[in-house]
SERO-4910 file (N, C-alpha, C, O; in steps of 0.05 Angstrom, whole numbers):
BEGIN
 pado doro    nc1    nc2    nc3   cac1   cac2   cac3    cc1    cc2    cc3    oc1    oc2    oc3
  Met    A    971    712   -839    970    697   -813    951    710   -794    937    696   -779
  Arg    A    950    737   -794    932    751   -775    903    742   -780    887    740   -761
  Thr    A    896    739   -806    868    731   -812    862    704   -801    840    699   -790
  Ile    A    881    686   -802    877    659   -791    872    661   -761    854    648   -750
  Tyr    A    888    677   -747    884    680   -718    857    692   -712    844    683   -693
  Lys    A    849    711   -728    823    724   -723    800    704   -725    781    706   -711
  Ile    A    803    685   -743    782    664   -747    784    643   -725    764    634   -714
  Ala    A    809    635   -718    813    613   -700    804    621   -671    793    604   -657
  Ile    A    810    646   -663    803    653   -635    773    651   -630    766    639   -609
  Pro    A    755    662   -647    727    658   -642    718    628   -641    701    620   -626
  Ile    A    731    612   -659    724    584   -659    732    571   -633    716    554   -622
  Ile    A    755    578   -622    764    567   -597    745    575   -574    738    559   -557
  Val    A    738    601   -575    719    611   -554    693    596   -555    683    588   -534
  Val    A    682    593   -579    657    578   -582    659    550   -572    642    539   -559
  Ala    A    682    537   -578    687    509   -570    688    507   -539    677    489   -527
  Ile    A    701    527   -527    703    527   -498    675    531   -485    668    517   -466
  Ile    A    660    549   -496    632    554   -486    616    529   -489    601    521   -471
  Ala    A    618    516   -513    602    491   -518    610    469   -499    593    455   -488
  Ala    A    636    467   -494    645    446   -476    635    451   -448    627    433   -433
  Gly    A    636    477   -440    626    485   -414    596    479   -411    587    469   -390
  Ala    A    581    485   -432    552    480   -432    547    450   -429    529    441   -415
  Phe    A    563    434   -444    559    405   -443    565    395   -415    550    378   -405
  Ala    A    587    405   -404    594    396   -377    573    404   -356    567    389   -338
  Tyr    A    561    428   -361    540    437   -342    515    419   -345    504    410   -324
  Gln    A    507    413   -370    484    395   -374    489    367   -362    472    355   -350
  Asn    A    514    358   -367    521    331   -357    520    331   -326    512    311   -314
  Ser    A    530    353   -314    529    354   -284    501    354   -274    495    343   -253
  Leu    A    483    367   -289    455    368   -281    443    339   -282    428    331   -265
  Ser    A    450    325   -304    438    298   -308    449    279   -286    435    260   -279
  Met    A    473    284   -275    484    267   -255    479    277   -227    490    266   -207
  Arg    A    465    299   -224    458    309   -198    443    288   -181    425    275   -191
  Ile    A    451    286   -156    437    266   -139    409    278   -131    407    299   -120
  Ile    A    389    263   -138    361    271   -132    349    251   -112    350    227   -116
  Thr    A    339    261    -90    326    244    -70    296    249    -71    286    271    -68
  Leu    A    281    227    -75    252    227    -75    243    218    -47    247    195    -40
  Asn    A    231    235    -32    222    229     -5    193    221     -4    176    236    -14
  Gly    A    188    198      7    161    188     10    156    177     38    175    171     53
  Ala    A    131    174     46    124    163     72     96    153     72     79    161     55
  Gly    A     90    134     90     63    124     92     61     95     99     75     85    116
  Ala    A     43     81     84     34     55     91     56     35     95     76     35     81
  Thr    A     53     17    116     71     -5    120     63    -29    102     80    -46     96
  Phe    A     38    -30     94     27    -52     77     45    -57     53     53    -79     48
  Pro    A     51    -36     37     68    -41     13     98    -36     17    113    -37     -2
  Phe    A    106    -32     42    134    -24     47    154    -45     36    174    -36     23
  Pro    A    151    -71     39    170    -89     28    174    -86     -3    196    -89    -13
  Leu    A    152    -80    -16    153    -76    -45    166    -49    -52    182    -48    -70
  Ile    A    158    -28    -39    170     -1    -44    199     -2    -38    215     10    -52
  Asp    A    207    -15    -17    235    -18     -9    251    -32    -32    273    -24    -38
  Lys    A    239    -53    -43    252    -67    -65    254    -49    -90    274    -48   -103
  Trp    A    232    -34    -95    233    -16   -118    255      5   -115    269     11   -134
  Ala    A    258     16    -91    278     36    -86    306     25    -93    322     38   -105
  Ala    A    311      0    -84    338    -12    -89    342    -17   -119    363    -12   -130
  Glu    A    322    -29   -132    325    -36   -160    326    -11   -178    341    -11   -198
  Tyr    A    310      9   -172    310     33   -188    337     48   -186    346     60   -206
  His    A    349     47   -163    375     60   -159    397     47   -177    416     60   -185
  Lys    A    394     21   -183    412      8   -201    410     18   -229    429     20   -244
  Ile    A    385     26   -236    380     36   -263    387     65   -265    399     74   -285
  Lys    A    379     80   -245    384    109   -244    401    115   -219    390    122   -198
  Pro    A    427    112   -221    444    115   -197    442    143   -184    449    146   -160
  Asn    A    434    163   -199    432    190   -187    405    195   -174    400    217   -164
  Val    A    387    175   -173    361    178   -160    359    159   -136    362    135   -139
  Gln    A    355    171   -113    352    156    -89    323    159    -79    313    181    -76
  Val    A    309    137    -73    282    137    -63    283    131    -33    292    110    -25
  Asn    A    275    151    -18    276    148     12    247    146     21    232    166     21
  Tyr    A    239    122     30    211    118     39    210    110     68    223     91     76
  Gln    A    194    125     84    191    120    112    165    105    117    144    115    111
  Ser    A    167     81    129    144     64    134    131     73    161    138     62    182
  Ile    A    112     92    160    101    103    184     71     99    187     59    108    206
  Gly    A     59     84    169     30     80    170     16     99    151     25    121    146
  Ser    A     -7     90    141    -22    106    122    -31    133    134    -30    154    120
  Gly    A    -39    133    159    -47    157    172    -25    178    172    -30    202    166
  Gly    A     -1    170    179     22    188    178     28    197    150     36    220    146
  Gly    A     26    179    131     31    186    103     11    207     93     19    227     80
  Ile    A    -14    203     99    -35    223     91    -29    250    104    -32    271     91
  Gln    A    -21    250    129    -15    275    143      8    289    130      7    314    125
  Gln    A     30    274    124     53    287    111     47    297     83     57    318     74
  His    A     30    282     69     21    290     42      5    317     45     10    335     29
  Thr    A    -13    318     64    -29    342     68    -12    365     75    -17    388     67
  Glu    A      8    361     92     26    382    101     48    389     80     63    407     84
  Lys    A     48    373     58     67    378     36     97    376     45    114    391     36
  Thr    A    102    356     62    129    352     71    143    329     58    166    323     63
  Val    A    129    314     40    141    293     24    134    296     -5    115    310    -12
  His    A    149    283    -22    144    284    -51    121    266    -59    106    272    -78
  Phe    A    118    244    -44     96    225    -49     89    211    -23    106    209     -5
  Ala    A     65    202    -21     56    186      2     44    160     -7     37    157    -30
  Ala    A     42    141     11     29    116      5      8    111     26     11    116     50
  Ser    A    -15    100     17    -37     94     34    -53     71     23    -57     69     -1
  Asp    A    -62     54     41    -80     32     33   -109     41     33   -127     28     22
  Ala    A   -114     64     46   -141     75     47   -141     99     27   -124    117     30
  Pro    A   -160     99      8   -162    123     -8   -170    147      9   -182    143     30
  Leu    A   -164    171      1   -172    194     17   -202    196     19   -217    192      0
  Thr    A   -211    202     43   -239    209     46   -244    236     32   -225    251     26
  Asp    A   -269    243     28   -275    268     15   -266    291     33   -257    312     22
  Ala    A   -267    288     59   -258    309     78   -227    312     75   -217    334     75
  Gln    A   -213    289     74   -184    291     71   -176    303     44   -157    318     43
  Ala    A   -190    295     23   -185    306     -3   -189    336     -4   -175    351    -19
  Gly    A   -208    346     12   -213    375     13   -190    390     25   -185    413     19
  Lys    A   -174    376     43   -151    389     55   -126    386     37   -105    399     42
  Ala    A   -127    368     18   -105    364     -1   -115    364    -29   -114    343    -43
  Pro    A   -126    387    -38   -138    388    -65   -119    381    -87    -95    385    -85
  Asn    A   -130    369   -109   -115    361   -132    -96    338   -126    -75    336   -139
  Thr    A   -104    321   -107    -88    296   -102    -96    275   -123   -119    272   -130
  Leu    A    -76    261   -133    -80    239   -151    -76    213   -136    -59    210   -120
  His    A    -94    193   -142    -91    166   -131    -79    148   -153    -90    147   -176
  Ile    A    -58    134   -146    -45    115   -165    -44     88   -152    -26     84   -135
  Pro    A    -61     69   -159    -59     42   -148    -32     30   -156    -25     31   -179
  Ile    A    -17     19   -136     10      9   -143     12    -21   -140     30    -33   -151
  Thr    A     -6    -33   -124     -5    -62   -121    -31    -72   -109    -48    -55   -100
  Ile    A    -35    -98   -107    -58   -111    -95    -48   -131    -75    -30   -147    -82
  Gly    A    -58   -131    -51    -50   -150    -31    -72   -157    -12    -95   -148    -15
  Gly    A    -67   -174      8    -87   -182     27    -79   -179     56    -55   -180     62
  Val    A    -98   -174     73    -94   -173    102   -103   -199    114   -125   -208    107
  Val    A    -87   -211    131    -93   -238    140    -93   -239    171    -78   -225    184
  Pro    A   -110   -257    182   -108   -261    211    -84   -279    217    -80   -300    205
  Ile    A    -67   -270    236    -44   -286    245    -49   -294    274    -63   -280    289
  Tyr    A    -37   -316    283    -41   -325    310    -17   -340    320     -1   -350    305
  Asn    A    -15   -342    347      6   -356    360     -7   -375    380    -11   -368    404
  Ile    A    -14   -399    371    -26   -420    389     -6   -443    388     -5   -458    368
  Pro    A      8   -448    410     27   -470    411     14   -496    401     -7   -504    412
  Gly    A     27   -509    382     18   -535    372     -2   -533    350     -9   -554    338
  Val    A    -12   -509    343    -32   -506    322    -18   -493    298     -7   -471    300
  Gln    A    -19   -506    275     -6   -497    251    -24   -478    235    -46   -471    244
  Lys    A    -15   -469    212    -31   -451    196    -56   -465    186    -58   -489    186
  Gly    A    -76   -449    179   -100   -460    167   -124   -460    186   -145   -471    179
  Leu    A   -122   -449    210   -145   -446    227   -166   -430    213   -160   -409    200
  Lys    A   -191   -439    214   -212   -427    198   -227   -405    214   -232   -409    238
  Phe    A   -232   -383    201   -247   -361    213   -270   -352    195   -266   -349    171
  Thr    A   -293   -348    206   -314   -334    192   -312   -304    199   -298   -297    218
  Gly    A   -326   -288    183   -326   -260    189   -338   -254    216   -329   -237    231
  Glu    A   -359   -269    223   -373   -266    249   -354   -272    272   -354   -258    292
  Ile    A   -338   -293    269   -319   -301    290   -298   -279    294   -292   -271    317
  Leu    A   -287   -268    272   -267   -247    275   -279   -222    288   -266   -209    304
  Val    A   -304   -215    280   -318   -192    293   -320   -197    323   -314   -180    339
  Asp    A   -330   -221    330   -334   -226    359   -308   -227    375   -308   -219    398
  Ile    A   -286   -236    362   -261   -235    376   -252   -206    381   -243   -199    403
  Tyr    A   -255   -189    361   -246   -162    363   -266   -144    379   -260   -122    386
  Leu    A   -290   -154    383   -309   -141    401   -306   -150    430   -317   -139    448
  Gly    A   -290   -172    434   -287   -183    460   -308   -203    468   -309   -212    491
  Lys    A   -326   -211    449   -347   -229    455   -337   -258    455   -347   -275    471
  Ile    A   -318   -264    438   -305   -291    439   -278   -286    454   -260   -273    443
  Ala    A   -276   -297    478   -253   -292    495   -233   -315    497   -211   -311    506
  Lys    A   -242   -339    490   -225   -363    492   -223   -378    466   -241   -377    449
  Trp    A   -199   -391    462   -194   -405    437   -213   -429    433   -218   -437    411
  Asn    A   -222   -440    455   -240   -464    452   -270   -456    453   -287   -472    460
  Asp    A   -275   -431    445   -303   -422    443   -318   -440    423   -306   -449    404
  Ser    A   -344   -445    429   -359   -464    412   -360   -456    383   -361   -474    365
  Lys    A   -360   -430    377   -361   -421    349   -335   -429    334   -336   -437    311
  Leu    A   -313   -425    347   -287   -433    335   -285   -463    332   -275   -473    312
  Val    A   -294   -478    352   -293   -507    351   -310   -518    329   -303   -537    315
  Ala    A   -333   -505    324   -352   -514    304   -341   -514    276   -346   -531    260
  Val    A   -325   -493    270   -313   -491    243   -285   -504    241   -274   -505    219
  Asn    A   -275   -513    264   -248   -526    265   -250   -552    280   -236   -556    300
  Pro    A   -267   -570    272   -272   -595    287   -248   -613    290   -247   -629    309
  Asp    A   -229   -611    272   -206   -628    272   -182   -616    287   -160   -628    287
  Val    A   -186   -593    299   -164   -579    313   -169   -580    343   -191   -574    352
  Ser    A   -148   -587    358   -151   -586    387   -145   -558    397   -121   -550    400
  Leu    A   -166   -543    402   -163   -515    411   -161   -513    441   -176   -526    455
  Pro    A   -142   -497    451   -137   -497    480   -157   -480    496   -169   -461    485
  Asp    A   -160   -486    521   -176   -470    539   -160   -447    550   -152   -447    573
  Gln    A   -154   -428    532   -137   -406    538   -150   -380    529   -164   -379    509
  Gln    A   -144   -358    544   -154   -332    536   -141   -322    510   -118   -327    506
  Ile    A   -157   -310    493   -147   -299    468   -135   -271    474   -149   -254    485
  Val    A   -110   -267    467    -98   -241    469   -101   -227    442    -88   -235    423
  Val    A   -117   -206    442   -122   -192    417   -101   -170    412    -95   -154    430
  Val    A    -90   -170    388    -70   -150    380    -80   -135    356    -91   -146    337
  Arg    A    -77   -108    357    -86    -91    335    -66    -68    332    -47    -66    348
  Arg    A    -70    -51    312    -52    -29    307    -57     -7    327    -79     -2    335
  Ser    A    -35      7    334    -37     30    352    -35     56    336    -41     78    347
  Asp    A    -26     55    311    -22     79    295    -43     81    273    -58     62    269
  Gly    A    -44    104    260    -62    107    237    -53     89    215    -31     91    205
  Ser    A    -71     71    206    -62     49    190    -81     42    167   -105     39    172
  Gly    A    -70     40    143    -86     30    121    -93      1    124   -114     -8    115
  Thr    A    -75    -14    137    -81    -43    142   -106    -45    160   -123    -62    157
  Thr    A   -107    -27    180   -131    -25    197   -155    -17    181   -177    -28    186
  Phe    A   -152      1    163   -175      9    145   -185    -15    130   -210    -19    129
  Ile    A   -168    -31    119   -176    -55    104   -190    -75    122   -211    -86    116
  Trp    A   -178    -80    146   -188    -99    165   -216    -91    175   -235   -106    175
  Thr    A   -218    -65    183   -244    -56    193   -265    -52    171   -289    -54    177
  Ser    A   -256    -48    147   -275    -48    124   -288    -75    121   -312    -78    118
  Tyr    A   -271    -96    123   -282   -123    121   -301   -129    144   -323   -139    140
  Leu    A   -293   -122    169   -310   -128    192   -336   -112    190   -357   -122    199
  Ser    A   -336    -89    177   -360    -73    174   -378    -85    153   -403    -82    155
  Thr    A   -367    -99    133   -384   -112    113   -398   -137    123   -419   -144    113
  Val    A   -387   -150    143   -399   -175    153   -415   -172    179   -428   -190    187
  Ser    A   -413   -148    191   -427   -144    216   -439   -116    218   -424    -96    218
  Leu    A   -465   -114    220   -478    -88    224   -470    -76    251   -467    -52    253
  Glu    A   -467    -94    271   -460    -84    298   -432    -70    296   -429    -49    307
  Trp    A   -413    -83    283   -386    -71    281   -388    -45    265   -377    -25    273
  Lys    A   -403    -45    243   -406    -21    227   -417      3    243   -408     25    239
  Glu    A   -436     -3    260   -450     19    275   -436     27    301   -439     49    310
  Thr    A   -420      8    312   -408     15    338   -378     22    336   -368     38    352
  Val    A   -364      9    317   -336     14    314   -330     28    288   -317     48    286
  Gly    A   -340     16    266   -337     28    239   -311     21    226   -295      5    236
  Arg    A   -307     34    204   -282     30    188   -266     56    189   -277     78    190
  Gly    A   -239     52    188   -222     76    187   -193     68    191   -187     46    199
  Thr    A   -175     87    187   -147     82    192   -142     81    222   -123     69    231
  Ser    A   -159     94    237   -158     93    266   -187     90    276   -205    104    267
  Val    A   -191     72    295   -218     68    307   -215     65    337   -193     61    347
  Asn    A   -237     67    351   -237     62    380   -241     32    385   -263     22    384
  Trp    A   -219     19    390   -219    -10    392   -232    -18    419   -226     -7    440
  Pro    A   -250    -38    418   -263    -48    442   -243    -62    460   -244    -61    485
  Val    A   -224    -77    448   -205    -93    463   -178    -93    448   -177    -84    425
  Gly    A   -157   -102    461   -132   -108    447   -108    -92    456   -110    -70    467
  Leu    A    -85   -104    450    -59    -91    453    -50    -79    427    -55    -90    406
  Gly    A    -38    -55    428    -31    -41    404     -2    -45    396     16    -45    413
  Gly    A      2    -50    370     29    -52    359     32    -31    336     13    -27    321
  Arg    A     55    -20    334     59      1    314     69    -11    288     89    -25    287
  Gly    A     54     -6    266     61    -17    240     55    -46    238     51    -60    258
  Asn    A     55    -56    213     53    -85    209     75   -100    224     72   -122    234
  Glu    A     99    -87    224    122    -99    238    116   -103    268    122   -123    280
  Gly    A    104    -82    280     98    -83    309     77   -104    316     80   -118    336
  Val    A     56   -106    299     36   -127    304     47   -155    301     42   -172    317
  Ala    A     63   -158    280     76   -185    275     93   -192    299     93   -215    308
  Ala    A    109   -173    309    127   -179    331    112   -186    357    119   -204    371
  Leu    A     90   -171    362     74   -176    386     62   -203    385     61   -217    406
  Val    A     51   -211    362     39   -238    360     60   -260    364     55   -279    378
  Gln    A     83   -256    352    105   -275    354    113   -279    384    120   -301    392
  Gln    A    113   -257    399    123   -257    426    102   -265    447    108   -270    470
  Thr    A     76   -267    438     54   -270    457     39   -296    451     24   -296    432
  Pro    A     42   -316    467     27   -341    463     -3   -336    466    -12   -319    482
  Tyr    A    -18   -350    449    -48   -349    448    -59   -322    438    -81   -314    445
  Ser    A    -42   -308    422    -51   -282    412    -61   -285    383    -57   -305    370
  Ile    A    -76   -264    374    -85   -262    347    -81   -233    338    -84   -214    354
  Gly    A    -74   -229    313    -71   -202    302    -77   -202    272    -88   -222    262
  Tyr    A    -72   -181    259    -76   -179    230    -53   -163    217    -45   -143    227
  Val    A    -43   -174    194    -21   -160    180    -25   -164    150    -40   -182    141
  Glu    A    -11   -148    135     -9   -153    106      6   -180    103     24   -186    118
  Phe    A     -2   -195     83      6   -223     80     37   -226     79     47   -246     90
  Thr    A     51   -208     67     80   -210     65     93   -212     93    112   -227     96
  Tyr    A     82   -198    112     94   -198    139     90   -225    152    107   -234    168
  Ala    A     68   -239    146     64   -266    157     84   -285    144     96   -302    158
  Lys    A     87   -283    118    105   -301    104    135   -296    111    150   -315    117
  Lys    A    143   -271    111    171   -264    117    179   -272    145    202   -279    150
  Asn    A    160   -270    164    166   -275    192    158   -304    200    160   -311    224
  Asn    A    148   -320    181    141   -348    186    120   -350    209    123   -366    227
  Ile    A    100   -333    207     78   -333    228     55   -348    217     47   -346    193
  Thr    A     42   -365    234     19   -380    226     -4   -361    220     -8   -341    234
  Tyr    A    -20   -368    199    -42   -350    191    -67   -367    185    -65   -391    179
  Gly    A    -90   -354    186   -115   -368    182   -127   -365    155   -118   -349    138
  Tyr    A   -147   -382    150   -163   -381    126   -189   -367    133   -200   -370    155
  Val    A   -199   -350    114   -223   -334    120   -245   -342    100   -241   -345     76
  Gln    A   -270   -344    111   -293   -352     94   -301   -329     76   -303   -306     86
  Asn    A   -306   -335     51   -316   -314     33   -346   -316     29   -359   -333     41
  Ala    A   -357   -299     12   -387   -298      9   -397   -323     -5   -421   -329     -4
  Ala    A   -379   -338    -18   -387   -363    -31   -387   -386    -11   -394   -409    -18
  Gly    A   -380   -381     14   -380   -401     35   -355   -417     37   -354   -436     53
  Glu    A   -334   -410     22   -309   -424     23   -290   -412     43   -289   -388     47
  Phe    A   -274   -429     56   -252   -420     73   -227   -418     55   -217   -438     46
  Ile    A   -218   -393     50   -198   -388     30   -171   -383     43   -168   -366     60
  Glu    A   -151   -397     33   -123   -392     42   -114   -367     28   -117   -364      4
  Pro    A   -102   -348     43    -90   -324     30    -67   -332     13    -50   -348     21
  Ser    A    -65   -321    -11    -44   -327    -30    -45   -307    -53    -65   -293    -56
  Ile    A    -24   -306    -69    -25   -288    -92    -48   -296   -110    -62   -278   -121
  Glu    A    -53   -322   -113    -75   -331   -130   -102   -323   -120   -119   -314   -135
  Ser    A   -107   -325    -93   -133   -318    -83   -137   -288    -82   -160   -279    -83
  Phe    A   -115   -272    -79   -118   -243    -81   -124   -235   -110   -141   -218   -115
  Ala    A   -111   -249   -129   -116   -243   -157   -145   -250   -165   -158   -236   -180
  Lys    A   -155   -272   -154   -183   -279   -158   -202   -258   -148   -222   -251   -161
  Ala    A   -196   -247   -124   -212   -226   -113   -213   -202   -131   -234   -190   -136
  Ala    A   -189   -194   -141   -188   -171   -159   -204   -176   -185   -216   -158   -197
  Glu    A   -202   -201   -194   -216   -209   -219   -246   -207   -216   -260   -198   -234
  Tyr    A   -257   -216   -193   -286   -216   -188   -296   -189   -180   -320   -184   -183
  Ala    A   -279   -172   -170   -289   -146   -159   -299   -129   -182   -285   -123   -201
  Ala    A   -324   -120   -179   -336   -102   -198   -330    -74   -190   -348    -59   -181
  Val    A   -305    -65   -193   -297    -39   -184   -292    -21   -209   -276    -28   -226
  Thr    A   -306      1   -210   -301     21   -231   -282     42   -220   -289     56   -201
  Leu    A   -259     45   -233   -239     64   -223   -245     92   -233   -249     96   -257
  Pro    A   -246    112   -215   -250    139   -224   -225    150   -238   -204    136   -237
  Arg    A   -227    173   -250   -203    186   -259   -184    191   -236   -193    192   -213
  Gly    A   -158    192   -242   -139    195   -220   -143    219   -203   -136    219   -179
  Asp    A   -155    241   -214   -159    265   -198   -187    268   -188   -195    289   -178
  Glu    A   -203    247   -189   -230    247   -178   -230    234   -151   -210    225   -141
  Ser    A   -254    233   -138   -256    220   -112   -254    190   -114   -267    177   -131
  Trp    A   -237    179    -96   -233    150    -95   -245    138    -69   -240    115    -62
  Ser    A   -260    155    -54   -268    147    -27   -286    122    -27   -288    109     -7
  Lys    A   -299    116    -50   -317     93    -51   -305     68    -63   -318     48    -66
  Val    A   -280     70    -72   -267     47    -85   -260     26    -64   -245     32    -45
  Ser    A   -270      2    -68   -264    -20    -48   -269    -47    -60   -291    -54    -68
  Ile    A   -248    -63    -62   -251    -91    -71   -267   -106    -50   -283   -123    -57
  Ile    A   -262   -100    -25   -276   -114     -3   -306   -110     -5   -321   -130     -3
  Asp    A   -315    -85     -8   -344    -80    -10   -356    -94    -34   -378   -104    -33
  Ser    A   -341    -94    -56   -351   -107    -81   -355   -137    -78   -373   -148    -90
  Leu    A   -338   -149    -61   -340   -179    -57   -359   -187    -35   -365   -211    -32
  Ala    A   -368   -168    -19   -382   -175      6   -406   -193      2   -411   -211     19
  Ser    A   -420   -190    -19   -444   -207    -23   -443   -222    -50   -463   -232    -59
  Asn    A   -419   -225    -61   -415   -239    -86   -412   -269    -81   -390   -279    -76
  Thr    A   -434   -284    -82   -433   -312    -76   -421   -329    -99   -417   -353    -96
  Gln    A   -415   -316   -121   -403   -329   -144   -372   -327   -144   -359   -339   -161
  Ala    A   -361   -311   -125   -333   -306   -126   -317   -329   -113   -304   -325    -92
  Arg    A   -318   -351   -126   -304   -375   -116   -274   -372   -118   -263   -363   -138
  Gly    A   -260   -380    -96   -231   -378    -96   -220   -351    -89   -196   -347    -87
  Ala    A   -238   -331    -84   -229   -304    -78   -226   -300    -48   -244   -305    -32
  Tyr    A   -203   -289    -40   -198   -283    -12   -212   -256     -6   -207   -237    -20
  Pro    A   -229   -255     15   -246   -232     18   -234   -207     29   -246   -185     27
  Ile    A   -209   -208     41   -197   -184     53   -174   -176     35   -151   -177     43
  Thr    A   -181   -167     11   -162   -160    -10   -165   -130    -17   -188   -120    -17
  Ser    A   -143   -117    -23   -146    -88    -28   -123    -77    -45   -102    -89    -48
  Phe    A   -129    -55    -58   -108    -39    -71    -91    -25    -49   -100    -22    -27
  Ser    A    -67    -17    -57    -51      2    -41    -44     24    -61    -40     19    -84
  Tyr    A    -43     49    -51    -41     72    -69    -16     89    -63     -7     91    -40
  Ile    A     -6    102    -84     12    125    -81     -5    150    -85    -21    151   -103
  Leu    A      0    170    -68    -14    195    -70      7    217    -78     28    219    -66
  Val    A      0    232    -99     17    254   -108     -1    277   -115    -25    274   -121
  Tyr    A     11    301   -116     -4    324   -125     -3    326   -156     17    320   -168
  Lys    A    -25    334   -167    -27    337   -196     -8    359   -206      5    355   -226
  Glu    A     -7    381   -191     12    403   -197     34    402   -176     29    409   -152
  Leu    A     58    394   -184     79    389   -164     92    414   -153    106    412   -132
  Asn    A     88    437   -165    101    461   -154     88    471   -128     97    490   -117
  Val    A     67    457   -119     55    464    -93     72    454    -70     69    463    -47
  Leu    A     92    437    -76    109    426    -55    133    445    -52    147    451    -72
  Pro    A    138    455    -28    160    474    -23    187    463    -31    205    478    -40
  Ser    A    192    437    -29    218    425    -34    221    416    -63    241    403    -70
  Met    A    202    421    -80    202    410   -107    215    430   -127    210    454   -126
  Asp    A    231    419   -145    240    434   -168    235    417   -193    226    394   -191
  Glu    A    241    428   -216    234    414   -241    248    388   -244    236    368   -253
  Ala    A    274    387   -237    289    362   -241    278    340   -223    275    317   -231
  Thr    A    271    347   -198    259    328   -179    232    319   -189    224    296   -186
  Ala    A    216    338   -199    189    331   -210    191    311   -232    176    292   -233
  Arg    A    210    315   -251    214    296   -273    223    269   -263    214    248   -272
  Ala    A    241    269   -243    250    244   -232    228    229   -219    226    204   -221
  Leu    A    210    243   -205    187    230   -192    168    217   -212    160    195   -208
  Val    A    162    232   -233    144    221   -254    156    197   -267    143    177   -273
  Glu    A    182    198   -273    196    175   -286    196    151   -267    192    129   -276
  Phe    A    199    156   -241    199    134   -222    171    121   -221    168     97   -221
  Leu    A    150    138   -220    122    127   -219    116    111   -244    103     90   -242
  Trp    A    125    121   -267    120    106   -292    134     79   -291    122     59   -299
  Trp    A    158     78   -281    173     52   -278    158     34   -258    156     10   -263
  Val    A    148     45   -236    134     29   -215    111     14   -227    107     -9   -221
  Val    A     95     28   -243     70     15   -253     76     -2   -278     57    -15   -288
  His    A    100     -2   -287    108    -19   -310    128    -40   -301    121    -62   -291
  Asp    A    154    -35   -305    175    -54   -298    175    -62   -268    181    -84   -261
  Gly    A    167    -43   -251    167    -48   -222    148    -71   -214    152    -83   -193
  Gln    A    128    -76   -230    108    -96   -224    120   -125   -224    109   -143   -213
  Ser    A    143   -127   -238    155   -154   -240    166   -164   -213    172   -187   -210
  Tyr    A    169   -146   -194    179   -153   -167    157   -160   -147    162   -168   -125
  Ala    A    131   -157   -155    109   -160   -137    106   -189   -127    103   -194   -103
  Ser    A    105   -208   -146     98   -235   -139    117   -248   -118    108   -262   -101
  Asp    A    143   -242   -121    162   -254   -102    158   -244    -74    167   -257    -55
  Leu    A    144   -222    -71    138   -210    -44    109   -214    -36     99   -202    -18
  Tyr    A     95   -232    -51     67   -240    -45     47   -217    -50     26   -216    -36
  Tyr    A     53   -200    -69     33   -181    -78     25   -189   -107     38   -204   -120
  Val    A      2   -178   -115     -8   -184   -142      0   -162   -161     -6   -139   -156
  Pro    A     13   -169   -183     19   -148   -203     -7   -136   -214    -27   -149   -216
  Leu    A     -6   -110   -220    -30    -96   -230    -40   -108   -256    -23   -113   -274
  Pro    A    -66   -112   -259    -77   -120   -285    -72    -99   -306    -69    -75   -300
  Pro    A    -71   -107   -332    -65    -87   -353    -85    -64   -353    -77    -41   -360
  Ser    A   -110    -68   -346   -129    -46   -346   -122    -25   -326   -126     -1   -330
  Val    A   -112    -34   -303   -104    -15   -282    -78      0   -290    -75     23   -284
  Val    A    -60    -14   -303    -35     -2   -313    -43     21   -332    -32     43   -331
  Ala    A    -61     15   -351    -69     35   -370    -82     59   -356    -78     82   -364
  His    A    -98     53   -336   -111     74   -320    -89     92   -307    -92    117   -307
  Asn    A    -69     79   -296    -47     94   -283    -31    111   -303    -22    133   -297
  Glu    A    -28    101   -327    -14    116   -348    -28    143   -353    -15    164   -354
  Ala    A    -54    142   -355    -69    167   -359    -66    186   -335    -65    210   -339
  Thr    A    -66    174   -311    -63    191   -287    -36    204   -286    -34    228   -280
  Ile    A    -15    189   -291     13    200   -290     16    222   -310     32    241   -306
  Arg    A      3    220   -333      5    240   -354     -8    267   -345     -4    287   -358
  Leu    A    -24    266   -324    -37    290   -314    -18    307   -298    -24    331   -293
  Ile    A      4    296   -289     22    310   -270     37    332   -284     49    328   -306
  Thr    A     38    355   -272     51    379   -284     70    392   -264     69    387   -240
  Tyr    A     88    408   -275    104    426   -258    103    453   -271    110    457   -294
  Asn    A     95    473   -256     90    500   -266     72    500   -291     75    515   -310
  Gly    A     52    482   -289     32    480   -311     41    465   -335     25    461   -354
  Gln    A     66    455   -336     76    441   -359     75    411   -354     84    401   -334
  Gln    A     63    396   -373     61    367   -371     89    355   -371    106    362   -387
  Leu    A     94    337   -351    120    326   -348    125    301   -365    148    294   -371
  Leu    A    103    287   -372    106    263   -388     88    264   -412     64    266   -409
  Lys    A    100    264   -435     84    266   -460     72    240   -467     58    238   -487
***
């Protein structure tokens, strides 16, 4: 009997150790992990949806995204206070120099649209690039200006001052809007330029797409610009914009997809410079791009190639972040259309796969 006890005791000890190890591993797998992100308001409705849906799949992963504008997102990314950032403007070479080894991951395609509040005038007011430039330069000051009347002969435009609304914060939506104005006007390009923040000649400032949408809704005879989802969700009237083919195009998922289809954009490697990537620039003189809405752009997630540079990062969080990004560019795309964004084309998804595989923690590749 003593022999049996001698054999049984080690077996029991091993079983207890194994059970403890299993419980420890299980507790690790169920640890609550929070992925903190911040930045662009342009993709916020989509990222917010992703956060909710992903939590249903991975209950121990919470995605906390603060919609503070692309400028704020880039700043927090540079200061390494978030796990990921979102921006509609790719990093400039100067910004990339302050945040070396940043990866760009396009996450969706959308459009920026002119919105307005003119009592009695429904959606579909037509705008040329020249008219939008002159409004934002303060050269067109009234709604019944002859240039607006000429392209909207069937609309009764009021003899009222135009109240111009623009962003007050660092904004990727502003980058997209001013990029378009820079492509259609040399004067705008040379005097105001493109950027997440510019010296506006005129206008009231609203913070975020939400702020601009609210200001336009509250202010009769105003005009502003927002990502298309904010116009649709808030039931705000929006305009049609003339493209290089001479067509006045209604913003829609279809016309954004057409823009992406016609855009001759060569995507760099995820860890290379993206400062020159622009659907808007590519379409600026494309007279064959019929049906394409001209103010269309990518929106990006920014992450570091080596995640251990982040003070708040550990291996479990790094793996959770990579798994979330992989889901975003695959299954997450199924939520885009309902929120008026364009799902990524297969070629961009494949490009993102290669980029996500570059991400490491302590030099070890996180996704095989």
